[in-house]
Phi, psi and omega in degrees: 000330179300325183290324179298315181296321178293323175295321183293327182288320178292323181296320181290319181297320175295314178297323178299318186291318176301314177300320179284328168297316175298322174302313177294328169303306184302316183289325192264332191251134174293160192296333186280347177266352180297146178294148188293341178273353178272129176304139188091010180286136177232151184273342184277146181281115175209175186250021177287132181246167182253087179291313182298322179290313174306305175301315177299316177298317177296310187293328179285330184289316181298312182299312183294323178301314184292318178295321174304308184297324182290316182297319185291323184270346181287339180277351186277136176271141182282135177257135178255123174279127179245000000 
């Protein structure tokens, strides 16, 4: 069962990093410069950025990263020094 937990923690970690990266891209790149496959792409040239989507992406990424770390650490046994 430990291998399943470890794989799930790694998968959540990868998804978390991707969500954080997408959030940063939404915050840093103007809407007209986003790739066309990204939701929120507009053809008009403007300086609008997607702050809510960016913040949501970063927040979801951080939450998933914390969950991933908790799952990864919960399977470890603690050593007691005597």
